[in-house]
C-alpha positions in Angstrom: 29.6 -41.9 23.5 31.2 -38.4 23.6 30.8 -36.8 20.7 27.3 -38.2 20.5 26.8 -36.4 23.9 28.8 -33.0 21.9 26.8 -32.9 19.3 23.2 -33.0 21.1 24.6 -30.7 23.5 26.1 -28.4 20.9 22.5 -28.7 18.8 20.6 -28.0 21.9 22.5 -25.2 22.5 22.2 -23.5 19.1 18.6 -24.1 18.6 18.1 -22.9 22.4 19.7 -19.7 21.1 17.8 -19.2 18.0 14.4 -19.5 19.7 16.1 -16.6 22.0 16.7 -14.2 19.4 13.4 -15.0 17.9 11.9 -14.3 20.9 13.5 -11.2 21.1 12.8 -9.8 17.8 9.2 -10.2 18.2 9.5 -8.7 21.9 11.1 -5.4 19.4 8.5 -4.8 17.0 5.4 -5.5 19.7 7.5 -2.8 21.9 8.0 -0.6 18.7 4.6 -1.4 17.6 6.0 -0.4 13.8 4.5 -1.0 11.0 6.4 -1.6 7.6 6.2 1.5 5.5 6.0 -1.2 2.6 2.4 -1.7 3.8 1.0 1.5 5.2 -1.3 2.2 2.1 -2.3 -0.8 2.6 -3.3 -0.2 6.1 -4.6 3.0 5.3 -6.9 1.4 2.7 -7.8 -0.8 4.7 -9.3 1.5 7.7 -11.6 2.8 5.0 -12.8 -0.3 2.8 -16.4 0.1 4.3 -16.3 3.9 2.7 -14.4 3.2 -0.3 -17.3 0.0 -1.1 -19.8 2.2 -0.6 -18.7 4.6 -3.2 -20.1 1.8 -6.0 -16.5 1.4 -7.9 -17.4 -1.4 -10.6 -15.3 -4.3 -10.2 -13.6 -4.4 -12.9 -12.5 -0.3 -12.4 -8.6 0.4 -12.3 -7.0 2.1 -9.8 -3.6 4.2 -10.2 -2.5 4.3 -6.6 0.5 6.5 -5.1 2.7 6.5 -2.9 3.3 3.1 -3.5 6.2 1.2 -1.8 5.2 -2.8 -2.3 4.3 -3.3 -5.7 0.2 -3.8 -6.4 0.1 -4.2 -2.3 -2.4 -1.2 -1.9 -4.4 -3.0 -5.1 -4.6 -6.0 -3.3 -6.1 -4.6 -0.2 -8.5 -2.5 -3.1 -9.5 -5.6 -4.7 -8.8 -3.6 -7.6 -6.4 -4.2 -10.9 -3.9 -0.8 -11.8 -1.4 0.4 -10.9 1.2 1.8 -8.3 3.0 4.8 -8.0 6.3 4.7 -5.7 6.6 8.6 -5.1 3.9 11.4 -4.7 6.2 13.6 -6.9 5.9 11.3 -9.9 1.8 12.1 -10.0 1.9 14.7 -12.7 -0.8 15.4 -15.4 1.6 13.3 -18.0 1.4 10.5 -15.8 -2.5 10.5 -15.2 -3.2 11.0 -19.0 -1.1 8.2 -19.6 -3.0 5.9 -17.3 -6.2 7.1 -18.7 -5.4 5.7 -22.1 -4.3 2.9 -20.4 -7.4 2.5 -19.0 -7.2 4.0 -15.1 -10.8 4.8 -14.2 -10.1 6.0 -10.1 -6.6 7.7 -8.3 -5.6 6.9 -5.2 -3.8 9.2 -2.9 -2.5 9.1 0.5 -1.3 12.3 1.8 -0.7 13.7 5.8 -0.7 17.1 3.8 -3.9 18.5 2.0 -3.7 17.5 -1.4 -5.6 18.7 -4.5 -5.5 17.5 -8.1 -3.8 19.9 -10.3 -6.5 19.8 -12.3 -10.2 19.4 -13.0 -9.7 18.9 -16.6 -10.4 14.7 -15.9 -10.9 14.4 -12.2 -13.2 14.8 -9.9 -12.3 14.2 -6.1 -15.1 11.6 -4.8 -13.3 10.5 -1.1 -11.2 12.3 1.3 -11.3 11.3 4.8 -8.2 9.9 6.8 -5.4 11.4 4.7 -6.9 9.4 1.5 -8.1 11.2 -1.3 -10.0 9.1 -4.1 -10.8 11.0 -7.6 -12.8 9.4 -10.4 -11.0 10.1 -13.8 -12.4 10.6 -16.9 -11.4 9.5 -20.2 -12.0 13.3 -22.2 -8.4 14.8 -21.0 -7.3 18.3 -22.9 -4.1 16.9 -25.4 
């Protein structure tokens, strides 16, 4: 009997402590209003999805997205196939040319600072708003 009562009290204590801990963590997230850095690009796309859809981009179009901390997360928000590049510094002429060879049609960049693609030989800026830049890529480029 005593062992049974002690076991019940121990389990109830563990459950109550777990509930209390969970409540504190949820409260911290609400108070801090912190968005996990992994999903920032996806949320930015979600905020601009109406404008992006108005660009009439073909459903089969492939995107390069950067900077992307969550592999393919932004592509999920776009509902497109493509590639994600972790750091904006990795977006350069050679990288873009290689992805064009694999079928990339668009480049989506998120940047709080003014962003300009370093070449106009194979890209055209088609969208710029709220720190989101979309370039249409051409299959014609200098070798």
